[in-house]
TORPA-562243 format. One line per 2 residues: their letters; for each residue x, y, z of N, C-alpha, C. Coordinates in pm, whole numbers. Example, Ala and Ser with C-alpha at 12.3 -4.5 7.8 and 13.67 -1.06 7.14 Angstrom:
2
as> 1319:-569:780:1230:-450:780:1320:-330:780; 1285:-225:708:1367:-106:714:1290:3:787
This chain:
186
mr> 82:-120:0:0:0:0:86:126:0; 191:125:85:279:243:94:349:268:-39
nl> 397:162:-104:464:176:-233:369:230:-339; 244:186:-336:144:235:-430:121:384:-408
ll> 108:427:-283:89:567:-250:208:650:-297; 328:604:-270:448:675:-315:453:685:-467
sl> 417:580:-535:415:581:-682:315:681:-735; 196:684:-676:93:778:-721:134:923:-698
vs> 193:951:-583:240:1087:-555:350:1125:-652; 441:1033:-680:550:1060:-774:498:1090:-914
vg> 403:1011:-959:344:1034:-1091:274:1169:-1094; 203:1203:-988:137:1333:-981:235:1448:-987
mv> 348:1436:-918:449:1542:-921:510:1556:-1059; 539:1445:-1124:595:1449:-1259:497:1515:-1354
af> 370:1482:-1343:268:1543:-1430:258:1692:-1405; 264:1734:-1278:258:1876:-1246:376:1951:-1306
va> 496:1897:-1288:616:1963:-1340:612:1967:-1492; 567:1859:-1555:560:1856:-1701:459:1957:-1755
ac> 356:1985:-1677:253:2079:-1721:299:2223:-1712; 403:2250:-1638:453:2386:-1621:541:2423:-1740
st> 505:2527:-1808:576:2570:-1927:706:2642:-1891; 808:2623:-1975:935:2691:-1956:921:2840:-1982
ep> 855:2874:-2090:842:3014:-2129:705:3069:-2086; 706:3187:-2024:578:3248:-1985:489:3271:-2107
kg> 360:3273:-2087:264:3284:-2198:251:3422:-2258; 252:3518:-2241:234:3646:-2310:353:3738:-2290
qs> 353:3842:-2370:462:3940:-2365:473:4004:-2226; 359:4037:-2164:365:4102:-2033:422:4008:-1926
qr> 389:3878:-1934:445:3782:-1839:595:3761:-1862; 636:3761:-1990:780:3747:-2021:856:3868:-1968
qa> 799:3987:-1988:865:4109:-1940:872:4111:-1788; 765:4069:-1722:763:4064:-1575:870:3969:-1522
la> 886:3852:-1586:989:3757:-1544:1128:3815:-1566; 1149:3881:-1680:1279:3944:-1707:1309:4052:-1603
dd> 1209:4133:-1569:1227:4238:-1468:1257:4177:-1330; 1182:4074:-1292:1206:4007:-1164:1345:3945:-1159
sq> 1389:3888:-1271:1521:3826:-1277:1631:3929:-1256; 1620:4042:-1322:1722:4146:-1306:1720:4206:-1165
at> 1602:4225:-1108:1592:4275:-971:1653:4175:-872; 1629:4047:-894:1685:3944:-807:1837:3941:-818
lk> 1890:3952:-939:2035:3954:-957:2096:4073:-883; 2033:4189:-892:2083:4308:-821:2080:4287:-669
tm> 1976:4223:-619:1966:4192:-476:2078:4097:-433; 2103:3996:-515:2209:3900:-484:2347:3968:-487
ea> 2368:4057:-585:2495:4129:-595:2512:4226:-478; 2402:4282:-427:2411:4370:-311:2450:4291:-186
kd> 2403:4168:-177:2436:4083:-62:2583:4042:-66; 2635:4017:-187:2776:3981:-206:2828:4054:-329
pg> 2890:4171:-310:2940:4249:-424:3038:4174:-514; 3105:4072:-462:3196:3993:-544:3125:3914:-652
lt> 2996:3895:-638:2917:3823:-736:2913:3898:-869; 2919:4030:-866:2919:4111:-988:3034:4072:-1079
dv> 3153:4055:-1024:3268:4014:-1105:3250:3874:-1162; 3195:3784:-1083:3173:3647:-1131:3079:3650:-1252
vn> 2970:3724:-1242:2872:3732:-1351:2932:3803:-1472; 3001:3915:-1449:3058:3992:-1560:3168:3917:-1634
na> 3240:3828:-1566:3348:3753:-1629:3303:3618:-1683; 3178:3583:-1664:3125:3455:-1711:3077:3468:-1855
ya> 3067:3355:-1921:3014:3354:-2058:2862:3371:-2059; 2794:3307:-1964:2648:3311:-1961:2599:3281:-1820
yv> 2471:3310:-1797:2411:3276:-1669:2260:3262:-1683; 2201:3192:-1586:2056:3176:-1576:2017:3224:-1437
if> 1915:3308:-1429:1869:3357:-1299:1722:3316:-1280; 1698:3247:-1169:1563:3206:-1130:1525:3293:-1010
pd> 1435:3390:-1026:1403:3480:-916:1324:3416:-803; 1251:3309:-831:1165:3251:-729:1145:3102:-756
vg> 1213:3019:-678:1195:2874:-687:1124:2831:-560; 1013:2763:-575:938:2713:-460:969:2566:-438
kg> 990:2529:-312:1026:2392:-278:943:2350:-157; 892:2228:-161:816:2180:-47:796:2031:-51
gf> 756:1976:60:727:1834:63:724:1777:203; 682:1654:207:686:1573:328:718:1432:282
vi> 836:1385:310:895:1260:264:926:1270:115; 825:1296:32:847:1319:-110:834:1469:-131
gg> 932:1525:-200:931:1670:-219:953:1706:-364; 936:1832:-391:958:1883:-526:982:2033:-523
aw> 1038:2081:-631:1063:2224:-646:1042:2261:-792; 1005:2387:-815:989:2435:-952:1004:2586:-956
gr> 1065:2634:-1062:1079:2776:-1084:1108:2805:-1229; 1088:2929:-1266:1109:2973:-1404:1210:3088:-1401
gv> 1298:3092:-1503:1400:3196:-1506:1433:3243:-1645; 1534:3330:-1652:1576:3393:-1776:1723:3358:-1801
vy> 1755:3332:-1928:1890:3292:-1969:1957:3409:-2040; 2081:3438:-1999:2159:3545:-2059:2291:3489:-2113
eq> 2325:3525:-2236:2452:3486:-2297:2524:3614:-2337; 2645:3632:-2285:2723:3752:-2313:2643:3879:-2284
gr> 2566:3876:-2174:2490:3992:-2130:2358:4014:-2202; 2324:3931:-2299:2203:3947:-2380:2106:3834:-2349
mv> 1979:3869:-2330:1878:3767:-2303:1859:3680:-2428; 1867:3547:-2407:1854:3455:-2521:1743:3352:-2501
gf> 1678:3352:-2387:1571:3254:-2367:1525:3244:-2224; 1446:3141:-2201:1390:3114:-2070:1431:2975:-2025
aa> 1420:2948:-1897:1454:2817:-1842:1354:2783:-1732; 1339:2654:-1709:1259:2605:-1597:1346:2510:-1519
vs> 1338:2518:-1388:1410:2425:-1301:1308:2343:-1225; 1332:2212:-1220:1244:2125:-1143:1331:2029:-1063
eg> 1276:1986:-953:1350:1898:-863:1252:1803:-796; 1292:1680:-785:1216:1583:-710:1307:1523:-603
sl> 1252:1487:-490:1335:1430:-383:1258:1322:-309; 1333:1231:-253:1276:1125:-173:1368:1103:-54
gi> 1315:1108:64:1396:1092:184:1335:1169:299; 1420:1216:387:1373:1292:503:1356:1437:458
ta> 1234:1473:425:1200:1606:377:1074:1651:448; 1075:1774:499:955:1830:561:963:1981:558
gg> 856:2044:510:849:2189:513:837:2250:375; 864:2379:369:857:2451:243:944:2574:248
qt> 996:2615:133:1078:2734:127:1078:2789:-15; 1118:2913:-26:1142:2973:-157:1285:3026:-158
ya> 1344:3023:-275:1481:3072:-290:1503:3122:-431; 1605:3204:-447:1650:3248:-578:1773:3166:-614
el> 1789:3139:-743:1902:3058:-787:1967:3122:-908; 2099:3125:-906:2179:3179:-1016:2277:3070:-1060
iv> 2269:3030:-1187:2363:2933:-1243:2455:3012:-1336; 2585:3006:-1310:2683:3081:-1389:2768:2982:-1469
fk> 2778:3007:-1600:2859:2924:-1689:2989:2997:-1720; 3099:2934:-1688:3230:2996:-1702:3267:3026:-1847
de> 3236:2932:-1937:3280:2947:-2075:3174:2899:-2173; 3202:2919:-2300:3108:2884:-2405:3079:2734:-2408
sa> 3180:2653:-2383:3163:2508:-2386:3062:2462:-2281; 3073:2511:-2160:2978:2474:-2054:2837:2520:-2087
fh> 2826:2640:-2143:2695:2693:-2179:2631:2611:-2291; 2711:2570:-2389:2656:2492:-2499:2607:2354:-2454
kf> 2671:2297:-2353:2620:2172:-2296:2480:2195:-2239; 2461:2308:-2175:2330:2344:-2121:2229:2365:-2234
qn> 2268:2436:-2339:2178:2466:-2450:2136:2342:-2529; 2220:2242:-2533:2196:2127:-2620:2103:2022:-2562
gd> 2032:2054:-2460:1937:1957:-2407:1910:1982:-2261; 1833:1895:-2203:1803:1908:-2061:1932:1896:-1982
ft> 1942:1971:-1879:2064:1986:-1803:2033:1948:-1659; 2117:1865:-1600:2094:1820:-1464:2205:1868:-1372
ig> 2166:1922:-1259:2262:1964:-1158:2259:1858:-1049; 2367:1786:-1036:2373:1677:-940:2481:1697:-837
ag> 2528:1587:-783:2625:1590:-675:2759:1651:-718; 2791:1649:-847:2918:1703:-894:2919:1854:-909
as> 2809:1920:-881:2800:2065:-899:2852:2139:-777; 2902:2259:-801:2944:2347:-693:2826:2438:-660
vv> 2766:2420:-543:2650:2500:-501:2692:2582:-379; 2670:2714:-389:2715:2806:-285:2594:2880:-227
al> 2580:2876:-95:2478:2956:-28:2529:3100:-26; 2450:3190:-81:2497:3328:-97:2502:3402:36
ka> 2617:3459:64:2640:3548:177:2760:3634:140; 2787:3737:214:2899:3826:183:3028:3746:175
ga> 3099:3762:64:3227:3695:45:3219:3557:-18; 3099:3505:-38:3084:3370:-91:3135:3358:-234
aa> 3113:3461:-316:3154:3454:-457:3306:3441:-471; 3381:3505:-382:3528:3499:-390:3579:3357:-366
aa> 3507:3280:-287:3550:3144:-255:3487:3039:-347; 3395:3080:-434:3325:2985:-520:3420:2926:-624
ef> 3401:2797:-650:3482:2728:-751:3392:2672:-859; 3433:2691:-984:3360:2633:-1095:3391:2484:-1102
rn> 3288:2402:-1117:3304:2259:-1141:3227:2226:-1268; 3290:2154:-1356:3230:2123:-1486:3185:2250:-1557
gm> 3261:2359:-1537:3234:2484:-1606:3121:2566:-1551; 3071:2533:-1431:2959:2610:-1376:2966:2618:-1224
vv> 2896:2715:-1170:2879:2729:-1027:2735:2778:-1004; 2675:2733:-895:2536:2767:-864:2533:2843:-732
fi> 2464:2957:-731:2446:3036:-609:2298:3031:-569; 2274:3009:-441:2138:3000:-387:2121:3107:-279
qn> 2010:3181:-285:1978:3278:-181:1840:3245:-126; 1835:3205:0:1708:3173:65:1622:3298:76
qg> 1494:3284:42:1404:3399:51:1303:3385:164; 1277:3263:207:1183:3246:316:1140:3102:332
gl> 1081:3075:444:1033:2941:472:1133:2862:554; 1094:2743:588:1179:2655:668:1160:2514:617
ma> 1272:2449:591:1265:2314:538:1378:2231:592; 1346:2112:641:1446:2013:679:1457:1917:561
da> 1579:1896:511:1594:1816:391:1721:1733:398; 1705:1604:412:1815:1508:406:1773:1399:309
si> 1754:1440:184:1698:1349:86:1790:1335:-34; 1756:1244:-121:1826:1225:-247:1752:1309:-350
ng> 1822:1400:-415:1755:1484:-514:1855:1533:-618; 1804:1593:-719:1883:1654:-824:1793:1749:-901
qk> 1853:1853:-956:1774:1951:-1030:1789:1927:-1180; 1680:1944:-1249:1678:1937:-1394:1642:2075:-1446
vt> 1724:2128:-1537:1700:2260:-1592:1675:2245:-1742; 1565:2302:-1789:1527:2295:-1929:1538:2435:-1990
fh> 1601:2444:-2107:1624:2571:-2176:1529:2583:-2294; 1473:2702:-2311:1387:2733:-2425:1435:2863:-2488
pt> 1505:2854:-2603:1550:2977:-2668:1431:3054:-2723; 1446:3182:-2731:1338:3263:-2785:1394:3372:-2874
re> 1324:3399:-2980:1360:3510:-3070:1258:3623:-3056; 1146:3591:-2989:1036:3687:-2977:1065:3800:-2882
fq> 1148:3775:-2785:1166:3873:-2678:1314:3890:-2653; 1368:4004:-2683:1510:4032:-2665:1526:4161:-2585
nd> 1623:4164:-2500:1660:4288:-2428:1773:4351:-2506; 1745:4445:-2591:1850:4511:-2669:1875:4651:-2619
């Protein structure tokens, strides 16, 4: 019975995440996400001024202004963000995460994925991208960017925005890229 319940919840979470579109539906929603992304990046840079150099010296980055995470035993997270290459907006991204283990609570956070070079960014562009145990993930605080190390050409910065969550589970993030020609920040 317990396995059946876990399977049903898992299928439901996968269906929910699959139903969430990578790109916002109208021009006003795309503009709002772009504005939120830039405001979030400025907030993160204010918290750690060294982050500005990391972003400016990187080939590309993805900023997720609001990722929601929650669960009890089985958990999940989802958020939508904007992709920038050489300082120019080139598309949208969605991040999703599933977890199984000791998980309880809910939280929201902002996430910044920085790609050191063109090669790392093209790996991201060429299909679904997974952030697993081999990734360098840094909790953002003053001075964190100076100590951050790129692994596999990328580094991830997380800034907690609220909530409380206990999490000792097995999980990984999947990031999906959707290029767009309709909406450019020129």
